[in-house]
N, C-alpha and C positions, 0 to 999 in steps of 0.2 A: 298306352301312353305307361312308365315304369315312372313309381311314387321309391325317390329314394327318400329314407326316413330319417328324422333328428334324432338326435342322444337321445333325448326322453322317450320317443316312440320306441326306441332300439331295446330302452330298459324295460319298458312295460312286456314287449315283445320276450325279452330274456326273462321277464316274472311267469311268461304262459310259459314259453319254455321248459323251466325248469318243474311246473305241475306237469306235463307231458311225460319228460322225462320220469318221474316219479312213479307216473300213470305205469308206462311202459316197464318200469322198475318192479312195478307192482304184478303186471301181470305175467313176467318171467316165472314170478313165484307161484303164484295160480296154476299156469298152466302145466299140468300133470295128469295125468289119465284117469277116465272116470270123473272129470270135471266137464261141466257142460258150459258151452259157447254162453249161453245166457249168464250163468254164476259169475263169467269173468267180467261181462258187460255193465253189470250189476255193480259190482267191490270199483270197479275202476269209475263209473260215475260215483260213487260216493266220494270216492277219494281225489276227485279232480273239485265240487263243492265243498266239501271242504277244506279245501287248501283256496278256496276263493274264485274259483274259475267254474265256466259254461263248458259243458260238452257241444262244439260248436256242428258236430254231425248229425244231431237230436233234433229233428224238424226239419233238416237243411233237403228240400224239395221233396221232402215229402219222406225221407228217411227215418226209419223208426225207434232204431236205438243209439246209443254214444256211443260205442265203436263199431268199427269193420273188424270183424272173425274170419281168416280166409284161411281154408284147410286146404291140403295138399295141392288142388288142381287148380284151386280156384285160387284167382290172378290178387283181387280187389274185391271191396264192397258186400263180402260175406256178413250176414246177418243172425247177430248171436239168436242162438236157439236155446230153448230147456229140452228139446228132444234131443240135442244133439254131444252128444260125450266124446271128447278126446280119448283116441287108442295111442297106445304104443306105436311108435311107427310113425306115427304123423306127423307132420310139420304143422305149425301155426303162425300163418302171418296176422299181425296184430295194428291196427292202424288207429292213431288217438289226434283230435285236434281240441285244443281247448284257446277260450276267450279271454282275455283277463284285461279287465277295466278298456275295453272295444279293441283290444290288441288279440293278435291271433298269431299258435306257435302249431306246427304239426309236427305230426313222428310217428313212424314203423317200424318195426322189426319183424323178422319171422323164428320161430325157439323149434327146437325138435322137441319131441314128450318122450320122454324114456328114452331105450337105444333106438335109432335109427339108421337107415343104410347109410352105407359109405357113400353112396351117391350124391343122394338127400343133403347127408351134411356137408360135401363138398359144396353143392347146388348154395344152401347157406353163406359158407365162406366166401365162396367168389360173389354174390350180390353184395354183401357187406363190404367185402374190401374194393368191389367196381365204387361202390359210395365213395368210401373213403379215398377215393385217387382221385374220383373226379372233384373233389371237396380240394385236398388239399393242393391243387394247381391256383386255386382262385386268390386273386389278386386285384386290384384297379387297371384297368386296362384290358382285362384279356376278354376275350371272346366267347359266347356262351356253346357255340360250336365246339370253340378247342376243351372244354369241360363234357360236351356229350360226347365228342367223340375218344375221349380219352374213357370212358363209361364203356361206351361199343368195343372199343378195342380192348380192353379187360375180358371183355361177357364173353365176344367171340372168339378171344386167343384162348380158352377154358374149354370152348366146345360146346357152349349153350347162345341162348336167343334172347333177343334185348324184344320186350313188349313194345308194339310201336303202337297200338290203339291208346295208348293212355299215357301220362306225363306229369312232370312232376312241375310249378308252377310258381309264380310271386305272390306275396303275401304279407297283411299288416292287420290294417281294419277289415279287409276282406278274406275270406280265406282262399278264394282264387284273385289272382289280380297277374296283370302283365309283369313279365315275360312266360309264357310258355315256355316251359325247362323240358326240352325234350332226352330222350339217352342213347341218341344215336344223331350221324348227320344225316340231311337229305340236304337235296338243292333248296326245297324252299326254308329250311333255316339260314344256309348261306345265304340265300338271296335276301333275307330277313334277321339279321345276324343282329346280334345285341352285344354293348360291349359294357362291360360290368363297371360301375362306380360305387365310389364310397356310401353306404347308408342304403344300397339296394338289398332286399330280403326276398331268397328264395327258399322255395320247400323241392328240395332236387331227392327224386324217390325212384329208384333203377327197379323195377318189373323184369326178373329174367326167367326165363324156361329151361326145362330141357329137351323140351321137342322145337315146333318151327317158330314158338311164339304167337299163333294167331290165335283171336280168344272169341269167344260169340258171349250174350248176358244170357243166362237165364230166365226161366217164366218169371220170377220174382221181380224182374226188371232191375233187378241191382247187383246181382251176386256174375261177376263176369270169371269166367271161365277156360282154360285154354281150349283151343280145338279137339287137340290129340287127346287132353285128359293127362297128360304128360304132367309133371308138379312145378309148383311157381313157387320165387320166395321174390320177397320185397323188405326193402329199408329207406329207411326216410329221415334224413335231419333237417330241420330249417336254420337255416346261415343266415348273416349278414357279411357284405365284405365291408372290409374297415379301409380304415387307411393305409395298411402295410401289408394288407391279406384276408383272411376270413378270419368268423368267428362261429362256432356252434351252439346256436342257441337253446338246442334240445337236450342238453345235459344239467342234470346237479350240480 
């Protein structure tokens, strides 16, 4: 069941979103060669708590850290590590979730570490643009499948694959609420399509790959990687459907 949020609830999510946006801005600054993902995670947790937020990933289903830091072929849920240093040419996806006064927001970016290949740079650009294209058509009455289809069409028209094993989600008092927000159109989605109404809050997050888009989970039971070990990128915004369109909540 989809829970449309009140103005008060959206206001609290907006505050959570501002903390997410600030944390991701900090992550961009910290993500340079020779820095460990552990250091990035530690500094982001400090930032979140300093701004009166709670890092919602920490302890979620046993997850050990406050952020997810996924490098190169890692799609999502990479665990920060003190033994993993970033290198020039890497791409790093950073996912951050924040609770503020019992309401939540979620966001992610993929950043290049120093100079990266033209192929990696394009992958990042296409992923971010796909997210923007999906969001820009949101308004009351639109179908979720239209958003998913727009993301899928843009990604595939640029020669990349959409990850189908993971999706975005509704968000609010819980990190994962209805509806599921896929980045591609399937028969299942069309059969259970969702009309978006004012107050609907969504975390939309395309994950795309250079290769097939098929994934597997590493032995740590968290980190998702591409089966063919080709590069993957990930962007995410938390948004709310307004009376006239859409507002991105994870901006400063």
